[in-house]
N, C-alpha and C positions, 0 to 999 in steps of 0.2 A: 481685231479691227478697232480703230480709235473712234471716240465719240464724234469728232469732226467729220470723219468719213461717213458715219451713219446719218448725220444730220444735214447732209448736203441738199436734201430735197425741200427744205423750208421755202417760204414761210408757212406757219401753221395757224390759220384763222378760219373760223366758220366750218361749213361742211367740207369745203375743199381742203382745209387743213386737216380734218379728220381722215380724209382719204389719203393725204400725203403722209400722215403719221403712221398709218398701218404698215407700209413697207419698212419703216424705221424699226418698229417692233420686231418684224421678221429678221431684219438685219442684225439686231441685237441678239436674237435667239441663235442665229447662225454663228455669231461670234462666240456666244457662250458654249455652243456645242463644240466648236473648234478648240476652245480653251480646255474642255474636259478631255478631248481626244489627245491633245498635245501635252497633257499633264502640266499645264502652266502653273506658275507660282501662285500662292494665295493672293499676292498683291495684284497680279494681272486679273485673276478671277474676280476680285473685288471691283476692279475698274470696269470690267465688262458688266457686272451686276449694276453698277451705277449707270452705264449706258442703257441697259434694259429699263431701269427704273425711270430714267429721264424721258425715254421715248414713250413709255406707258403713261407717264404724267402728262406729256404733251397731248397724247391722244385723248386723255380724260378731259383736259382743259378744252380741247377742240369740241368734244362731245357736249360739255356743259354750255359752251358758247353757242353751239348750234341750237340746242333746245331753248336757250334764252331768246335767240332771234326768232325761232319758230312761234314761240308763245307770246312774244311782246307785241302789244298793240301799236308800238312805235315803229314796227317794221314795215314802213311805207317808203319804198325806195324808187328813185327814178331808174327805170329799166333801160331807157335809151332816150335820145332826144325826141323821138317821135311818139313815145308812149311812156306811161308810168303805171306801175303795179299798185293798185289801190287795195285790192283784196285778192288773195290767192285763189279764191273759188270762182272768180269771174274774169273775163277778158281784160287785158290792160286798157287803160283809158288813153285815147289819142290826146296829144297836146294841142292839136288843131282840129276843129270841126267846122264844116261849112258846106255850101252848095258846090257842085250839083249833086253830091252824094246824099245830102240831107235837105229837107225843105226848110232851110233857114234863110234869113234875109241877108246875111253877111258871114264872113269868116270869123271864128271865135278862137281865142287863145286860152289855155288852161290857167286859171288864177289860183286855185286851191282845191284840195281833195281830201276825203276822209270817208267816214262811214256812219250810218245811222244805226244805233243799237236800241233794243228794248231792254232797259236796265233791269227791271224786276224779273225778267226771264233770262237775262244774261246771254243774249245772242244777237248777232248782227242781222239787220233787215235788208239793207241795201248799201252799196257803195255809192258815193256822191261826189260829183265833180262840179265846180263852179267855174264858168268861163266868162271872159269879157271880150267884146268885139275888138278885133285888132285895131280898127280905126278909132276906137274910143279909149284906148289905153292912156292917152295923154291926159284924159280928164281926171285921172287919179292924182297925179302930181299937181295939176292945175287947181283942183278943188282943195286938196289937203295941204296947202302951202302954209307958211308960218302966219300969214295974215289971217287966214281962216281960223287957225287954232286960237289966235288971240281974240278975234271978234266973236268966236263961239264960246268964249270964257272957259276955255280948257287950259288948266294949269300945265305949264311946261317947265322943265328943268334946264336952266341956262347952261349947265355944265354938260348936258347931253346933246347929241346931234339931233337934227330935225327928224331923221329917220327913227331914232330911238324914242323920241317923244311921241311920234305917231304910233309906234308899236305899243308903247305903254298905254296910250289912250284906247287903242283897239283891244287891249287886254282888259280894260275896265268895262264892267257891265253896262253902265249908263252912258259913258263917253263914247263907247263903240257905236251905240245906236245913233248918236249925233253924226259921227263921221260917215258911217255907211249910209245913213239917210240922205246926207248931202250929196254923196256920190251918185246915189240912185236918182235924186232930184235933178241932177245935171243932165239927165238923158242918156247916161251910159247904158248901152245895150248889154244884157247879161244872158247867160244860158246855164240852166241846171241839167245835169245828166244823172239820172237815177237808174242804177242797175241792180235789180234784186239779187241777193245771194242765196235765196231760196224761192220756191214757187209761191206766187201770190195771185191777186186778181185786181182788176181795174177799180172795183168798188172800194177795196181796201186802200189803194193808193189815193183815190179821190177823197175819201173821208180823212185820210192823213193830211192832205193839203188843207182841207177846211179847218181841221183842228189847229194846225200850225198857224194859220192866218188869224184865227180867233184868239189864239194865245198871245198875239202881239200886244205889248203894253198899251198901245193907242187904240186898240180895236173897240173898246167899250165906248170911246168918244165919237166913233164914226159908224155906229151900227146901221144906220139907214143906207148909207152908200155901200157898206160891206154886204148887207143883206141882198141887194140887187146883184152885186158882183159875184157873190158866192153862188147864187142861183144860176148865173151864166157859167160859172166854173163847173157845176154839176152837169149842165147841158153839154159842156165841151167834151165830156168823156163819151164820145160817140162809140168808141170800141167797148165791147162787153166781154165778159168771161175771164179766162185765166191769163196771167202774165208769167211766162216761164222764167226760171232762173237764167241770168245772163242776157235777157232782153234789155232794151233801153227805153226809158220814158224821157223825152226831151221837153223842157219847158223854156221857151224863149221869151225874155223880157224885152220888148221892142222899145224904140225911142219914144213913142207916145205913151208908154206905160202899160200897153196891152200885153196880154199873155197869149202865146201860141203853143199848143200842145201837139207833139208828134210821138209816134211809137215805132220802134224798130224791132221786128221779129227776126232774131238772129238765125233761127232754124230755117226759115223761108227766105232769108236775106231780102226782106221786104220792109219798106218804110211807108207808114200811113200818116198823113196829116190829119190831126183830129180837130177839135173845136178851138174857139178863140174867146178871150175875155177882154172886154174893153175897159172896165173900171180900173184906173191906175192904182188905187189903194190896194187892190188884191195882189198885184205883182210886187208893189213896193214892200208890203208887209211880209210876203212870202220870202223874198230874197233877203230882207232885213233879218228874218229869223234864221236864215242859213249862215249869215256872216257876222251877227252881232247880238247884243242883248244879254240879259241876265240868265236866260235859259235857252241857249242856242239849240237848234234841232240836232246838230252834229258838232259837238265841241272840237273834235279833231279837224273837221273842215274849217270851222271858225279860226282855229289856230293857224292852219295852213294858209288861209286867205290873208290873215293879219300879217304873217311873216312875209308873204310875197308883196303885199301892198306897201309895207314899210320899206322894202328894198326898191320900190319904184318911185318914192317921193324924193 
């Protein structure tokens, strides 16, 4: 049997390629067996050995490729138009979220996604999605136009497109804070969806929000306002106890800068509206830490948001 006959099942990529390569190895083995029984010439036996070797090599490459994809942090793929797979251990994230299924003020579209990791322990804590109100998407190109870039004293490269310059600024630790800060100041409504990849509790999530906000570069200059706002944030966590893996905590940044917290219990299929925070700095600093700055809470989410914003301007 010729090599071309054994290789008709391609292509050979990823796990699917590994499955398709297995029949080729079997095909080559049958060919080798026929060669022995028919006492083929040494030349023909050599050709069949080459077929077997090529098929085995393809299977090996497919295996290595599969393991590379399984272990790579970059393996965040769009599963379909309606959902994206952010982390294999939790449910896919919808690309659209809104009422009446959830206690949100409007419909939101996915802007970027990634995960939060605890570096020193080397494990992921939760998957994170950042959404923007569908009606406010126009604010991104409106705010981040060429005039804004020049008046904000952000250096641009005349040889690059506006989109490329915006992406470069969003990749910069200090410039990204300026760009994202102005988008948030424009009144753009945002939504953060946090889905734990392991069991946790409300106190842990609440304390994480407080630390994130206090770590914002401008937090020290606004301690009085933040102190009042963070006290309200702690009160907003009306739910107590455990938060199971794959449940959702939703944080809506409203047009007036206030934050609304909601919780979705996946096992019970139940949504609970929690408390509200009025202080605008709390919401601004929280979402700024998700999408910009020198030490973003989730670098993968920051990069995803930057890529999508650059494509919108």
